[in-house]
N, CA, C and O atoms as a Tinker XYZ file with bonds, in Angstrom:
   312  protein
     1  N    101.069000   74.591000   92.047000    73     2
     2  CA   100.055000   74.176000   92.972000    64     1     3
     3  C     99.286000   75.554000   93.410000    63     2     4     5
     4  O     99.749000   76.694000   93.388000    81     3
     5  N     97.985000   75.131000   93.812000    73     3     6
     6  CA    96.948000   75.762000   94.313000    64     5     7
     7  C     96.490000   75.925000   95.423000    63     6     8     9
     8  O     96.057000   74.843000   95.817000    81     7
     9  N     96.320000   76.866000   96.304000    73     7    10
    10  CA    95.980000   76.792000   97.571000    64     9    11
    11  C     94.800000   77.509000   97.841000    63    10    12    13
    12  O     94.852000   78.691000   97.501000    81    11
    13  N     93.850000   77.164000   98.309000    73    11    14
    14  CA    92.301000   77.647000   98.605000    64    13    15
    15  C     92.728000   78.427000   99.952000    63    14    16    17
    16  O     93.284000   77.949000  100.941000    81    15
    17  N     92.307000   79.791000   99.718000    73    15    18
    18  CA    92.377000   80.811000  100.735000    64    17    19
    19  C     91.238000   81.390000  101.229000    63    18    20    21
    20  O     90.397000   81.915000  100.499000    81    19
    21  N     91.137000   81.310000  102.721000    73    19    22
    22  CA    89.739000   81.872000  103.085000    64    21    23
    23  C     89.979000   83.252000  103.591000    63    22    24    25
    24  O     90.109000   83.411000  104.804000    81    23
    25  N     90.045000   84.212000  102.820000    73    23    26
    26  CA    90.489000   85.671000  103.240000    64    25    27
    27  C     89.601000   86.333000  104.303000    63    26    28    29
    28  O     89.868000   87.429000  104.795000    81    27
    29  N     88.681000   85.700000  104.578000    73    27    30
    30  CA    87.834000   86.226000  105.975000    64    29    31
    31  C     88.555000   85.678000  107.204000    63    30    32    33
    32  O     88.056000   86.103000  108.246000    81    31
    33  N     89.547000   84.889000  107.366000    73    31    34
    34  CA    90.181000   84.344000  108.321000    64    33    35
    35  C     91.677000   84.342000  108.107000    63    34    36    37
    36  O     92.338000   83.617000  108.852000    81    35
    37  N     92.267000   85.023000  107.233000    73    35    38
    38  CA    93.740000   85.117000  106.912000    64    37    39
    39  C     94.234000   86.173000  107.587000    63    38    40    41
    40  O     93.543000   87.189000  107.652000    81    39
    41  N     95.247000   86.138000  108.079000    73    39    42
    42  CA    95.959000   87.341000  108.590000    64    41    43
    43  C     97.189000   87.966000  107.660000    63    42    44    45
    44  O     98.186000   87.348000  107.285000    81    43
    45  N     96.836000   89.435000  107.372000    73    43    46
    46  CA    97.862000   89.935000  106.236000    64    45    47
    47  C     98.535000   90.964000  106.865000    63    46    48    49
    48  O     97.847000   91.792000  107.462000    81    47
    49  N     99.854000   91.097000  106.857000    73    47    50
    50  CA   100.922000   92.354000  107.320000    64    49    51
    51  C    101.982000   92.606000  106.025000    63    50    52    53
    52  O    102.752000   91.848000  105.436000    81    51
    53  N    101.679000   93.903000  105.883000    73    51    54
    54  CA   102.176000   94.617000  104.752000    64    53    55
    55  C    103.122000   95.877000  105.429000    63    54    56    57
    56  O    102.741000   96.659000  106.300000    81    55
    57  N    104.443000   95.842000  104.782000    73    55    58
    58  CA   105.277000   97.020000  105.292000    64    57    59
    59  C    106.036000   97.340000  103.895000    63    58    60    61
    60  O    106.359000   96.617000  102.952000    81    59
    61  N    106.177000   98.655000  104.142000    73    59    62
    62  CA   106.905000   99.257000  103.406000    64    61    63
    63  C    108.267000   99.898000  103.848000    63    62    64    65
    64  O    108.274000  100.832000  104.649000    81    63
    65  N    109.363000   99.408000  103.339000    73    63    66
    66  CA   110.700000  100.013000  103.968000    64    65    67
    67  C    110.812000   99.987000  105.638000    63    66    68    69
    68  O    111.438000  100.772000  106.350000    81    67
    69  N    109.902000   98.685000  106.085000    73    67    70
    70  CA   109.900000   98.391000  107.478000    64    69    71
    71  C    108.856000   99.073000  108.222000    63    70    72    73
    72  O    108.772000   98.853000  109.431000    81    71
    73  N    107.966000   99.955000  107.596000    73    71    74
    74  CA   106.923000  100.790000  108.130000    64    73    75
    75  C    105.582000  100.171000  108.114000    63    74    76    77
    76  O    104.898000  100.258000  107.095000    81    75
    77  N    105.166000   99.576000  109.124000    73    75    78
    78  CA   103.636000   98.977000  108.758000    64    77    79
    79  C    102.444000   99.982000  108.058000    63    78    80    81
    80  O    102.121000  101.138000  108.331000    81    79
    81  N    101.991000   99.126000  107.143000    73    79    82
    82  CA   100.740000   99.936000  106.758000    64    81    83
    83  C     99.484000   99.180000  107.171000    63    82    84    85
    84  O     99.201000   97.986000  107.068000    81    83
    85  N     98.724000  100.350000  107.733000    73    83    86
    86  CA    97.435000   99.840000  107.986000    64    85    87
    87  C     96.591000   99.496000  106.903000    63    86    88    89
    88  O     96.509000  100.187000  105.887000    81    87
    89  N     95.748000   98.097000  107.155000    73    87    90
    90  CA    94.953000   97.517000  105.938000    64    89    91
    91  C     93.689000   97.589000  106.370000    63    90    92    93
    92  O     93.387000   97.486000  107.559000    81    91
    93  N     92.919000   97.759000  105.493000    73    91    94
    94  CA    91.322000   97.622000  105.647000    64    93    95
    95  C     90.855000   96.455000  104.849000    63    94    96    97
    96  O     91.032000   96.420000  103.631000    81    95
    97  N     90.293000   95.549000  105.469000    73    95    98
    98  CA    89.675000   94.439000  104.798000    64    97    99
    99  C     88.141000   94.570000  104.196000    63    98   100   101
   100  O     87.176000   94.887000  104.891000    81    99
   101  N     88.091000   94.324000  103.031000    73    99   102
   102  CA    86.719000   94.712000  102.349000    64   101   103
   103  C     86.215000   93.368000  101.635000    63   102   104   105
   104  O     86.499000   93.091000  100.470000    81   103
   105  N     85.589000   92.730000  102.306000    73   103   106
   106  CA    85.194000   91.219000  101.399000    64   105   107
   107  C     86.464000   90.237000  101.591000    63   106   108   109
   108  O     87.007000   90.112000  102.689000    81   107
   109  N     86.790000   89.710000  100.705000    73   107   110
   110  CA    88.362000   89.321000  100.119000    64   109   111
   111  C     89.181000   90.243000   99.807000    63   110   112   113
   112  O     90.266000   89.942000   99.310000    81   111
   113  N     88.891000   91.317000   99.993000    73   111   114
   114  CA    90.243000   92.165000   99.634000    64   113   115
   115  C     90.887000   92.847000  100.776000    63   114   116   117
   116  O     90.434000   92.773000  101.919000    81   115
   117  N     92.027000   93.559000  100.433000    73   115   118
   118  CA    92.583000   94.391000  101.473000    64   117   119
   119  C     93.145000   95.446000  100.969000    63   118   120   121
   120  O     93.944000   95.292000  100.046000    81   119
   121  N     92.831000   96.825000  101.497000    73   119   122
   122  CA    93.220000   97.958000  101.027000    64   121   123
   123  C     94.092000   98.744000  102.000000    63   122   124   125
   124  O     93.841000   98.596000  103.196000    81   123
   125  N     95.110000   99.579000  101.635000    73   123   126
   126  CA    95.926000  100.431000  102.581000    64   125   127
   127  C     97.013000  101.311000  101.801000    63   126   128   129
   128  O     97.711000  101.058000  100.819000    81   127
   129  N     96.911000  102.215000  102.452000    73   127   130
   130  CA    98.033000  103.079000  101.852000    64   129   131
   131  C     98.905000  103.696000  102.916000    63   130   132   133
   132  O     98.583000  103.665000  104.104000    81   131
   133  N    100.106000  104.304000  102.438000    73   131   134
   134  CA   101.162000  104.814000  103.328000    64   133   135
   135  C    101.900000  105.531000  102.316000    63   134   136   137
   136  O    102.042000  105.166000  101.149000    81   135
   137  N    102.435000  106.746000  102.933000    73   135   138
   138  CA   102.841000  107.959000  102.213000    64   137   139
   139  C    104.452000  107.719000  102.426000    63   138   140   141
   140  O    104.873000  107.577000  103.573000    81   139
   141  N    105.369000  107.676000  101.274000    73   139   142
   142  CA   106.814000  107.736000  101.279000    64   141   143
   143  C    107.343000  109.019000  100.875000    63   142   144   145
   144  O    107.055000  109.662000   99.865000    81   143
   145  N    108.093000  109.283000  101.730000    73   143   146
   146  CA   108.830000  110.767000  101.336000    64   145   147
   147  C    109.850000  110.439000  100.103000    63   146   148   149
   148  O    110.650000  109.509000  100.002000    81   147
   149  N    109.562000  111.507000   99.196000    73   147   150
   150  CA   110.168000  111.563000   98.175000    64   149   151
   151  C    111.854000  111.360000   97.939000    63   150   152   153
   152  O    112.447000  111.058000   96.903000    81   151
   153  N    112.322000  111.610000   99.132000    73   151   154
   154  CA   113.812000  111.415000   99.542000    64   153   155
   155  C    114.251000  109.888000   99.691000    63   154   156   157
   156  O    115.379000  109.425000   99.518000    81   155
   157  N    113.292000  109.339000   99.989000    73   155   158
   158  CA   113.499000  107.792000  100.471000    64   157   159
   159  C    113.962000  107.019000   99.503000    63   158   160   161
   160  O    114.693000  106.059000   99.747000    81   159
   161  N    113.630000  107.312000   98.436000    73   159   162
   162  CA   114.135000  106.531000   97.120000    64   161   163
   163  C    115.520000  106.889000   96.816000    63   162   164   165
   164  O    116.103000  106.174000   96.002000    81   163
   165  N    116.080000  107.776000   97.281000    73   163   166
   166  CA   117.434000  108.147000   97.085000    64   165   167
   167  C    118.181000  107.681000   98.265000    63   166   168   169
   168  O    119.406000  107.672000   98.139000    81   167
   169  N    117.621000  107.241000   99.534000    73   167   170
   170  CA   118.603000  106.978000  100.651000    64   169   171
   171  C    119.372000  105.589000  100.479000    63   170   172   173
   172  O    118.995000  104.649000   99.780000    81   171
   173  N    120.270000  105.638000  101.085000    73   171   174
   174  CA   121.361000  104.392000  100.977000    64   173   175
   175  C    120.623000  103.532000  101.759000    63   174   176   177
   176  O    120.139000  103.894000  102.831000    81   175
   177  N    120.461000  102.086000  101.173000    73   175   178
   178  CA   119.935000  101.294000  101.779000    64   177   179
   179  C    120.841000  100.191000  102.644000    63   178   180   181
   180  O    120.386000   99.474000  103.535000    81   179
   181  N    122.132000  100.215000  102.213000    73   179   182
   182  CA   123.232000   99.446000  102.918000    64   181   183
   183  C    124.774000  100.071000  102.529000    63   182   184   185
   184  O    124.995000  100.952000  101.699000    81   183
   185  N    125.637000   99.452000  103.257000    73   183   186
   186  CA   126.806000   99.963000  102.757000    64   185   187
   187  C    127.322000   99.059000  101.174000    63   186   188   189
   188  O    128.309000   99.435000  100.542000    81   187
   189  N    126.575000   98.016000  100.790000    73   187   190
   190  CA   126.926000   97.249000   99.892000    64   189   191
   191  C    126.115000   97.824000   98.528000    63   190   192   193
   192  O    126.564000   97.578000   97.409000    81   191
   193  N    125.019000   98.525000   98.694000    73   191   194
   194  CA   124.017000   98.776000   97.651000    64   193   195
   195  C    123.698000  100.218000   97.949000    63   194   196   197
   196  O    123.541000  100.610000   99.106000    81   195
   197  N    123.598000  101.061000   96.820000    73   195   198
   198  CA   123.005000  102.407000   96.962000    64   197   199
   199  C    121.494000  102.124000   97.097000    63   198   200   201
   200  O    120.932000  101.092000   97.466000    81   199
   201  N    120.872000  103.571000   96.614000    73   199   202
   202  CA   119.848000  103.609000   96.507000    64   201   203
   203  C    119.173000  102.862000   95.500000    63   202   204   205
   204  O    119.766000  102.794000   94.423000    81   203
   205  N    117.779000  102.131000   95.616000    73   203   206
   206  CA   117.238000  101.393000   94.781000    64   205   207
   207  C    115.541000  101.565000   94.552000    63   206   208   209
   208  O    114.850000  101.131000   93.630000    81   207
   209  N    115.171000  102.319000   95.683000    73   207   210
   210  CA   113.448000  102.341000   95.866000    64   209   211
   211  C    113.231000  101.859000   97.011000    63   210   212   213
   212  O    114.051000  101.877000   97.929000    81   211
   213  N    111.865000  101.279000   97.078000    73   211   214
   214  CA   111.284000  101.279000   98.692000    64   213   215
   215  C    110.879000   99.851000   98.124000    63   214   216   217
   216  O    110.548000   99.500000   96.991000    81   215
   217  N    111.045000   99.052000   99.492000    73   215   218
   218  CA   111.067000   97.579000   99.565000    64   217   219
   219  C    109.187000   97.601000  100.086000    63   218   220   221
   220  O    108.610000   98.368000  100.857000    81   219
   221  N    108.712000   96.548000   99.367000    73   219   222
   222  CA   107.181000   96.367000  100.092000    64   221   223
   223  C    107.409000   94.868000  100.191000    63   222   224   225
   224  O    107.884000   94.095000   99.359000    81   223
   225  N    106.915000   94.634000  101.515000    73   223   226
   226  CA   106.973000   93.107000  101.861000    64   225   227
   227  C    105.549000   92.908000  102.238000    63   226   228   229
   228  O    104.923000   93.913000  102.575000    81   227
   229  N    104.894000   91.654000  102.229000    73   227   230
   230  CA   103.681000   91.006000  102.492000    64   229   231
   231  C    103.545000   89.809000  103.187000    63   230   232   233
   232  O    103.980000   88.864000  102.529000    81   231
   233  N    103.117000   89.516000  104.232000    73   231   234
   234  CA   103.107000   88.326000  104.805000    64   233   235
   235  C    101.879000   87.921000  104.832000    63   234   236   237
   236  O    101.090000   88.821000  105.119000    81   235
   237  N    101.215000   86.448000  104.555000    73   235   238
   238  CA   100.108000   85.915000  105.112000    64   237   239
   239  C    100.001000   84.964000  105.978000    63   238   240   241
   240  O    100.972000   84.218000  105.855000    81   239
   241  N     99.112000   84.528000  107.014000    73   239   242
   242  CA    99.195000   83.648000  107.718000    64   241   243
   243  C     97.698000   83.194000  108.055000    63   242   244   245
   244  O     96.801000   83.897000  108.521000    81   243
   245  N     97.650000   81.657000  107.652000    73   243   246
   246  CA    96.526000   81.100000  107.541000    64   245   247
   247  C     95.899000   80.692000  108.861000    63   246   248   249
   248  O     96.705000   80.602000  109.788000    81   247
   249  N     94.776000   80.456000  109.110000    73   247   250
   250  CA    94.463000   79.870000  110.449000    64   249   251
   251  C     94.975000   78.576000  110.799000    63   250   252   253
   252  O     95.077000   78.241000  111.979000    81   251
   253  N     95.363000   77.690000  109.671000    73   251   254
   254  CA    96.095000   76.465000  110.022000    64   253   255
   255  C     97.454000   76.322000  110.387000    63   254   256   257
   256  O     97.990000   75.247000  110.658000    81   255
   257  N     98.244000   77.937000  110.386000    73   255   258
   258  CA    99.281000   78.163000  110.528000    64   257   259
   259  C    100.477000   78.364000  109.514000    63   258   260   261
   260  O    101.543000   78.960000  109.663000    81   259
   261  N     99.919000   77.625000  108.358000    73   259   262
   262  CA   100.664000   78.380000  107.173000    64   261   263
   263  C    100.854000   79.719000  106.987000    63   262   264   265
   264  O    100.014000   80.606000  107.141000    81   263
   265  N    102.061000   79.836000  106.629000    73   263   266
   266  CA   102.409000   81.110000  105.896000    64   265   267
   267  C    103.192000   81.571000  104.496000    63   266   268   269
   268  O    103.882000   80.792000  103.839000    81   267
   269  N    103.035000   82.548000  104.255000    73   267   270
   270  CA   103.648000   82.730000  102.809000    64   269   271
   271  C    103.892000   84.188000  102.785000    63   270   272   273
   272  O    103.226000   84.988000  103.443000    81   271
   273  N    104.957000   84.533000  101.936000    73   271   274
   274  CA   105.423000   85.991000  102.172000    64   273   275
   275  C    106.117000   86.356000  100.609000    63   274   276   277
   276  O    106.619000   85.493000   99.890000    81   275
   277  N    106.029000   87.782000  100.269000    73   275   278
   278  CA   106.533000   88.046000   98.945000    64   277   279
   279  C    107.065000   89.425000   99.354000    63   278   280   281
   280  O    106.778000   90.037000  100.383000    81   279
   281  N    107.877000   89.802000   98.387000    73   279   282
   282  CA   108.354000   91.261000   98.436000    64   281   283
   283  C    108.606000   91.789000   96.863000    63   282   284   285
   284  O    108.917000   91.047000   95.931000    81   283
   285  N    108.414000   93.164000   96.784000    73   283   286
   286  CA   108.670000   93.869000   95.490000    64   285   287
   287  C    109.391000   95.422000   95.863000    63   286   288   289
   288  O    109.091000   96.179000   96.786000    81   287
   289  N    110.490000   95.602000   94.755000    73   287   290
   290  CA   111.241000   96.704000   95.119000    64   289   291
   291  C    110.296000   97.548000   94.251000    63   290   292   293
   292  O    109.865000   97.089000   93.193000    81   291
   293  N    110.003000   98.643000   94.635000    73   291   294
   294  CA   109.360000   99.817000   93.780000    64   293   295
   295  C    109.659000  100.983000   93.714000    63   294   296   297
   296  O    110.274000  101.372000   94.706000    81   295
   297  N    109.409000  102.027000   92.637000    73   295   298
   298  CA   109.523000  103.338000   92.640000    64   297   299
   299  C    110.880000  103.700000   92.593000    63   298   300   301
   300  O    111.164000  104.846000   92.940000    81   299
   301  N    111.846000  102.874000   92.198000    73   299   302
   302  CA   113.329000  103.346000   92.312000    64   301   303
   303  C    113.692000  104.326000   91.613000    63   302   304   305
   304  O    112.891000  104.697000   90.755000    81   303
   305  N    114.763000  104.930000   91.719000    73   303   306
   306  CA   115.271000  106.104000   90.610000    64   305   307
   307  C    115.616000  105.647000   89.489000    63   306   308   309
   308  O    115.864000  104.455000   89.310000    81   307
   309  N    115.672000  106.481000   88.648000    73   307   310
   310  CA   115.916000  106.043000   87.148000    64   309   311
   311  C    117.448000  106.538000   86.657000    63   310   312
   312  O    117.838000  106.296000   85.515000    81   311
């Protein structure tokens, strides 16, 4: 399925480990930066699972109310 996206009116939110990332819009692109302390990748995330890296989430909301989201685990310890 292909969805046409008007990036000029879309709302985008990104979080890293629950912390919001300040985004800048440049035309149809979004740019942001966040510093994650090195020890964050070694922190226990829950009682069921040990350290595994940072969780990056992204949510987009279109003007018509449709939403979509995605996540990725990045920077895990090896």
